[in-house]
C-alpha positions in Angstrom: 16.0 30.9 -8.0 13.9 27.8 -8.8 11.4 26.3 -6.3 10.7 22.9 -5.4 8.4 20.3 -3.4 9.7 17.6 -1.2 8.1 14.4 -1.7 8.7 11.4 1.1 7.8 7.8 0.4 8.1 5.6 3.7 7.4 2.1 2.2 7.6 -1.5 3.4 11.2 -1.8 2.3 12.7 1.7 2.5 12.7 5.4 2.9 12.6 7.6 0.0 12.7 11.3 -0.5 12.5 13.1 -3.8 12.9 16.8 -4.6 10.5 17.8 -7.5 10.6 21.2 -9.8 7.4 22.7 -10.8 7.1 20.5 -14.1 7.3 17.5 -11.9 10.6 16.3 -12.6 12.9 14.6 -10.2 15.9 16.9 -9.3 17.4 14.8 -6.6 16.4 11.6 -4.8 17.7 9.4 -2.2 16.8 5.9 -0.8 17.7 4.2 2.4 16.3 0.4 3.0 15.4 -0.6 6.5 15.6 -4.3 8.1 12.6 -6.6 7.9 12.8 -8.0 11.1 11.2 -11.6 11.3 11.3 -13.7 14.5 10.9 -17.5 14.8 7.0 -17.1 14.9 7.0 -15.3 11.7 6.3 -11.9 13.0 7.1 -9.1 10.9 8.4 -6.0 12.6 10.3 -2.7 11.7 12.4 -0.4 14.1 10.8 2.9 14.2 13.9 4.8 15.4 15.8 3.2 12.2 12.9 4.5 9.8 13.1 8.0 11.3 17.0 8.0 11.2 16.8 6.9 7.5 14.5 9.7 6.7 16.9 12.3 8.2 19.7 10.7 6.2 17.6 10.7 2.8 16.5 14.4 3.3 20.0 15.6 4.3 21.4 13.7 1.0 18.6 15.3 -1.3 19.1 18.7 0.0 23.0 18.6 -0.5 22.8 16.8 -3.9 20.4 19.7 -5.2 22.1 22.3 -3.3 18.9 24.1 -2.5 17.9 26.3 0.2 14.8 25.9 2.6 13.3 29.2 1.3 13.1 27.5 -2.3 11.0 24.5 -0.8 7.5 25.5 -0.8 5.8 22.3 0.7 6.4 18.7 2.0 4.2 15.8 1.0 4.2 12.6 2.8 3.1 8.8 1.8 3.5 5.6 3.5 3.1 1.9 4.1 -0.6 2.1 5.5 -1.7 -0.7 7.8 1.8 -1.0 9.7 1.3 0.1 13.5 3.3 1.9 15.5 3.0 2.7 19.4 4.9 5.2 21.4 4.9 7.4 24.5 3.2 10.9 23.9 5.4 12.3 26.7 8.8 11.1 25.5 8.1 10.3 21.8 9.9 7.0 22.3 8.8 3.9 20.6 7.1 1.2 22.9 8.4 -1.6 21.0 8.8 -2.4 17.3 6.3 -1.6 14.7 3.9 -4.3 13.7 4.0 -4.6 9.8 0.9 -4.9 7.8 2.0 -8.5 6.5 2.4 -9.8 9.9 -0.5 -12.2 11.0 0.2 -12.4 14.8 -3.2 -11.0 15.7 -5.3 -13.8 14.0 -6.1 -15.7 17.0 -7.5 -12.5 18.3 -9.6 -11.9 15.4 -11.1 -15.4 15.7 -11.5 -14.8 19.7 -13.4 -11.4 18.8 -15.7 -13.3 16.4 -16.5 -15.8 18.9 -17.2 -13.3 21.7 -19.3 -11.0 19.2 -21.6 -12.7 16.7 -21.9 -10.7 13.7 -18.7 -8.7 14.2 -17.6 -9.2 10.7 -20.6 -7.7 9.1 -20.4 -4.8 11.5 -16.6 -3.9 11.0 -17.3 -4.2 7.2 -20.4 -2.0 7.3 -18.7 0.6 9.3 -15.2 0.5 8.1 -15.6 -0.8 4.7 -12.9 -3.6 5.3 -13.4 -7.2 6.5 -12.1 -8.2 10.0 -8.6 -9.5 9.4 -5.2 -9.5 11.1 -3.4 -7.5 8.5 -5.4 -4.4 9.5 -4.4 -2.2 12.4 -7.4 -2.6 14.8 -6.6 -6.1 15.5 -2.7 -5.1 15.8 -3.4 -2.3 18.1 -5.7 -4.7 20.5 -2.8 -7.4 20.5 -0.3 -4.8 21.4 -2.7 -3.5 24.2 -2.9 -7.1 25.4 0.8 -8.5 24.7 3.1 -5.6 25.3 3.5 -4.3 28.7 4.7 -1.1 28.0 2.0 -0.5 25.7 -0.6 -1.4 28.3 1.1 0.9 31.0 1.1 3.7 28.8 -2.5 3.2 27.9 -3.4 3.2 31.7 -1.5 6.4 32.3 -3.3 8.1 29.1 0.3 8.5 27.7 -0.1 6.2 24.6 -0.1 7.0 20.9 -1.2 4.5 18.6 -1.0 5.1 14.8 0.0 4.3 11.3 3.4 5.3 9.9 2.4 8.7 8.9 1.3 9.7 12.4 4.6 8.3 14.0 6.7 10.5 11.3 4.5 13.4 11.8 4.8 13.5 15.6 8.6 12.9 15.2 9.0 15.7 12.6 6.9 18.4 14.6 8.5 17.3 17.9 5.0 16.2 19.3 3.1 19.2 18.3 0.9 17.2 15.5 -0.4 14.0 16.4 -2.6 13.6 13.5 -3.4 11.2 10.4 -5.9 11.9 7.5 -8.8 9.8 5.8 -6.8 7.6 3.4 -4.7 6.2 6.2 -7.5 6.4 9.0 -9.9 4.4 6.9 -7.4 1.4 6.7 -7.4 1.0 10.6 -10.9 -0.7 10.7 -11.6 2.1 13.5 -12.8 4.8 11.2 -16.7 5.2 10.3 -16.3 5.7 6.2 -19.3 8.0 6.1 -18.6 10.5 8.9 -14.6 10.2 8.7 -14.4 10.1 12.3 -13.2 7.2 14.8 -16.2 5.1 15.5 -17.1 4.6 19.5 -18.6 1.2 18.8 -15.7 -0.3 16.9 -13.3 1.4 19.5 -15.0 -0.4 22.2 -15.1 -3.9 20.5 -11.5 -3.8 19.7 -10.7 -2.2 23.1 -8.7 0.9 21.5 -8.8 3.8 23.9 -9.6 7.0 21.7 -7.2 9.6 23.4 -4.5 7.0 21.8 -5.4 7.7 18.3 -4.4 10.7 16.2 -6.9 13.6 15.2 -8.2 13.0 11.5 -7.9 15.9 9.2 -8.0 16.5 5.6 -5.4 15.1 3.4 -4.3 18.5 2.0 -4.4 20.3 5.2 -1.7 21.7 7.5 0.2 19.0 9.2 2.8 21.0 10.7 6.2 22.5 10.0 9.5 20.8 10.1 13.2 21.6 9.5 14.4 18.0 9.6 16.1 18.2 12.7 18.1 21.3 11.4 18.8 19.9 7.8 16.9 22.7 6.7 17.6 26.4 7.8 14.1 27.3 8.4 10.9 24.9 8.9 8.7 24.0 5.8 5.0 23.0 6.1 4.1 19.5 5.4 0.7 20.1 3.7 -0.2 16.9 2.0 -0.4 13.3 3.5 -1.8 10.1 1.7 -1.5 6.5 2.0 0.7 4.9 -0.6 -1.9 3.4 -2.7 -4.2 6.5 -2.8 -1.0 8.6 -3.4 -0.3 6.5 -6.5 -3.7 7.1 -8.1 -3.6 10.6 -7.1 -0.2 11.0 -8.9 -1.6 9.1 -12.0 -4.2 11.8 -12.3 -6.8 9.5 -11.2 -9.2 12.1 -9.8 -11.9 11.0 -12.5 -14.6 8.3 -11.6 -13.4 5.1 -13.2 -9.9 5.9 -13.0 -7.9 2.5 -12.5 -4.3 1.9 -11.2 -2.2 -0.9 -9.9 0.6 -0.4 -7.8 3.4 -3.1 -7.8 5.5 -3.2 -4.7 6.2 -5.9 -2.1 2.3 -6.6 -2.4 0.0 -4.8 -4.8 -2.8 -2.4 -4.5 -5.6 -2.2 -7.3 -7.7 0.7 -6.8 -10.5 2.2 -8.8 -11.8 5.9 -8.0 -15.8 5.6 -7.6 -16.4 9.1 -6.7 -18.0 11.4 -3.8 -20.6 8.8 -2.8 -19.7 5.4 -0.8 -19.7 2.2 -3.0 -20.1 -1.3 -1.6 -18.3 -4.1 -3.4 -20.4 -7.2 -4.2 -17.2 -9.0 -5.1 -14.8 -9.0 -2.1 -13.3 -5.6 -2.5 -12.9 -2.9 0.2 -14.4 0.5 0.4 -11.9 3.1 1.2 -11.2 6.8 1.2 -8.9 7.9 -1.8 -8.3 11.4 -0.3 -10.1 14.4 1.4 -9.0 17.6 -0.6 -10.8 21.0 -0.3 -13.9 19.6 1.9 -14.5 17.0 -0.9 -14.1 13.1 -0.5 -13.2 10.8 -3.3 -14.0 7.1 -2.2 -12.5 4.0 -4.0 -12.8 0.4 -4.1 -9.5 -1.4 -3.6 -8.3 -5.2 -3.8 -4.9 -5.9 -2.1 -2.6 -8.8 -3.0 0.2 -9.8 -0.7 2.8 -11.3 -3.2 4.0 -9.3 -6.1 7.3 -7.8 -5.6 7.8 -10.3 -2.5 7.2 -13.1 -5.0 10.4 -12.0 -6.9 12.3 -11.9 -3.6 11.0 -15.5 -2.9 12.5 -16.9 -6.2 16.0 -15.0 -5.3 16.1 -15.5 -1.6 14.6 -18.7 -1.0 14.7 -20.9 -4.1 17.9 -19.4 -5.7 16.5 -19.4 -9.0 17.6 -16.0 -9.9 20.4 -13.4 -8.6 18.5 -10.3 -9.4 15.1 -9.4 -10.2 16.1 -8.2 -13.7 16.9 -11.7 -14.7 13.1 -12.8 -14.6 12.1 -11.0 -18.1 14.8 -12.9 -20.4 14.1 -16.3 -18.5 10.5 -16.0 -18.9 10.8 -15.1 -22.7 12.9 -18.2 -22.9 10.5 -20.5 -21.3 8.2 -23.0 -23.2 5.1 -20.8 -24.0 3.1 -24.1 -24.0 4.0 -24.8 -20.4 0.8 -24.5 -18.0 2.3 -24.4 -14.7 0.3 -22.0 -12.3 1.6 -20.7 -9.1 -0.7 -19.3 -6.5 1.5 -17.5 -4.0 -0.6 -17.6 -1.1 2.2 -17.7 1.4 0.2 -15.8 4.0 -3.1 -16.4 2.9 -5.0 -15.0 -0.2 -6.1 -11.3 -0.1 -8.5 -9.7 -2.3 -10.9 -10.7 -3.7 -10.7 -14.0 -1.9 -10.0 -13.1 1.8 -9.0 -16.6 2.6 -6.4 -16.3 5.7 -6.1 -20.1 5.9 -5.0 -20.5 2.3 -1.4 -21.8 1.4 1.1 -21.5 -1.7 0.3 -23.8 -4.3 2.1 -25.0 -7.8 -0.3 -27.0 -10.1 -0.1 -28.0 -13.7 3.6 -28.8 -13.4 5.2 -31.2 -16.0 8.2 -33.1 -16.4 9.7 -30.4 -18.8 9.0 -27.6 -16.4 12.2 -26.2 -15.3 13.8 -22.8 -14.1 12.3 -20.9 -17.2 8.9 -22.1 -16.9 8.9 -21.6 -13.2 10.0 -17.7 -13.3 7.4 -17.2 -16.0 4.6 -18.7 -14.2 5.7 -16.4 -11.3 5.5 -13.5 -13.4 2.1 -14.6 -14.7 0.9 -15.1 -11.0 1.2 -11.4 -10.4 -0.6 -10.3 -13.5 -3.3 -12.9 -12.9 -3.8 -12.0 -9.4 -4.3 -8.3 -10.3 -6.8 -9.2 -13.2 -8.7 -11.1 -10.5 -9.0 -7.9 -8.6 -9.7 -5.7 -11.7 -12.6 -8.3 -12.8 -14.3 -7.9 -9.4 -14.8 -4.2 -10.0 -16.8 -4.5 -13.0 -20.3 -5.1 -11.4 -19.9 -2.2 -8.8 -19.4 1.0 -11.0 -21.0 2.1 -14.3 -17.9 2.8 -16.0 -14.2 1.7 -15.8 -11.3 3.2 -17.6 -10.0 1.3 -20.8 -6.6 2.3 -19.3 -4.9 0.6 -16.5 -2.3 3.1 -14.8 0.6 1.2 -13.1 3.7 2.2 -11.0 6.4 0.3 -9.1 9.7 -1.4 -9.8 8.3 -4.2 -11.7 6.6 -2.1 -14.1 10.2 -2.3 -15.8 9.6 -5.7 -16.6 8.2 -5.6 -20.4 7.0 -9.5 -20.0 5.0 -8.5 -16.8 3.6 -5.5 -18.5 2.6 -7.4 -21.5 1.2 -10.3 -19.6 -1.1 -7.8 -17.4 -2.4 -6.1 -20.6 -3.1 -9.6 -22.0 -5.0 -11.0 -19.2 -6.8 -7.9 -18.4 -7.7 -6.8 -22.0 -6.7 -3.3 -21.2 -4.3 -0.7 -22.3 -1.4 -0.6 -19.5 0.0 2.9 -19.1 3.5 2.8 -17.6 4.7 6.4 -16.5 8.4 7.6 -16.7 8.2 8.0 -12.9 8.1 4.7 -11.3 7.7 6.1 -7.7 4.2 7.5 -8.2 3.1 7.3 -4.6 6.0 9.8 -3.8 4.9 12.0 -6.6 1.2 11.9 -5.7 2.0 13.1 -2.2 4.0 15.8 -3.8 1.3 16.7 -6.1 -1.4 16.9 -3.3 0.9 19.2 -1.2 1.8 21.2 -4.4 -1.8 21.5 -5.3 -2.6 22.8 -1.7 0.0 25.7 -2.0 -0.6 26.6 -5.7 2.6 25.0 -6.8 1.0 22.3 -9.0 -2.3 22.0 -10.9 -3.5 18.2 -10.2 -5.8 18.6 -13.2 -2.8 19.1 -15.3 -0.9 16.1 -14.1 -0.5 14.7 -18.0 1.9 17.4 -18.6 4.1 16.4 -15.7 4.4 12.7 -16.8 5.3 10.7 -20.0 3.8 7.2 -20.8 4.7 3.9 -22.6 1.9 1.6 -23.3 1.2 -2.1 -23.9 -1.9 -3.1 -25.8 -3.7 -6.8 -25.6 -2.0 -9.2 -27.9 -3.1 -12.6 -26.8 -6.0 -14.3 -28.6 -9.2 -14.6 -26.8 -9.2 -18.2 -26.4 -5.5 -18.3 -25.1 -6.6 -15.5 -22.9 -9.6 -17.6 -21.4 -7.3 -20.7 -21.0 -4.9 -18.6 -19.0 -7.8 -17.3 -16.6 -9.4 -20.7 -16.5 -6.2 -22.3 -15.4 -5.8 -19.7 -12.7 -9.5 -20.1 -11.5 -8.8 -23.9 -11.2 -5.8 -23.3 -9.4 -7.6 -21.2 -6.7 -10.4 -23.9 -6.5 -7.5 -26.1 -5.5 -6.4 -23.7 -2.9 -9.8 -23.3 -1.3 -10.4 -26.9 -1.2 -7.2 -27.3 1.0 -7.7 -24.4 2.9 -11.0 -25.9 3.9 -9.7 -29.1 4.9 -6.8 -27.4 6.9 -9.2 -25.4 8.9 -11.6 -28.5 9.9 
């Protein structure tokens, strides 16, 4: 009888479950979307019970489709949207409200108040956590919940509060409350963990007002996270033996364990990440320092830049502008566009992320002409995705000695040949697209499988097939594209400064 690993990806948009064989091939998979709950104030939330119910449905479907027995499943790996915050009761296990999604900026005013109250807070937060003070990270979201949600405040006073990222919520539920844990790639994104010690930092906890007893225990990424039978779906419990944040999992799944390995994940937003090795590296160009993983006692540090709108930009074209009916249309529309059109879109709908970190920024379109039409606007949108990613890649150059000449990519948008060719052209790198677009789930399965001897992460190239895109743009044309983008960014900055006055 064949043996398998389960990989779970709890992303911003959906829950996915995969069953992988020993060659890394997908034997069965299931996907359930969950609601994006957006109120009149623009707050973005998820229903935690809905997410957990979807996971149960996905696992049930995968097991039934593959017709496998629990004895053949050797381990479970879990990956998740990192900065989304959940609050629940330790005693009952019930949510204390909706999850606050990473895109949600409701705690912006709280961040501003903290800055005024604690001069130098920005430098302290970045020094200890590697991340700039921002409403997008969990520390401010947790502080907001503690001051605006009566149930959360009451649970904290009664020492019954659990605060965590989605991995902690799922692990708690899957183990029926026996494991309230997380691991460094998720914990480091909270702004509450010391990057050097890999422990919760008392000074940061105090500044944000977060009780340490409400936070999960931090343990290595490939350790034992408890057993689960998925509420009886499996005939016997199986160990969860690997947990990673989604971006780190994608880098790990691409075999990015060497210093200089570079990857970009295209999802609702995008994460661009480079492995910088066992020593902490500070960015000089606006990127954040994070933990890739802690495996076998060894820590891999990374530099990362996050942008808010990649797949979400395509959704905007479809749902708001009604320029397309389906994301698959964008490639042919872009190819049909006037190649000389210079329209630039900066999709700063909720501010600009890395490497600019400008929360006040708003979306801007420049260089439109009377001949700019539907095709040109779609082309500019795809180019905006690639240009944002190139800006982050360019920001890594001065901080590490070596960077790969290959850019490993993953996510649904990698099916778009026009976008992938743009990415190669603008970055001047070879773009490597794996045959498996769900690299986060595979990375979680890989680290779990590695922990139990099922996989060998040094042999990851034998598990994947790639197609490649080489740079084709003339140097002068490439420079013009980059200059147009930088000019548009300066326009956005100018207006953001005026708005903030």
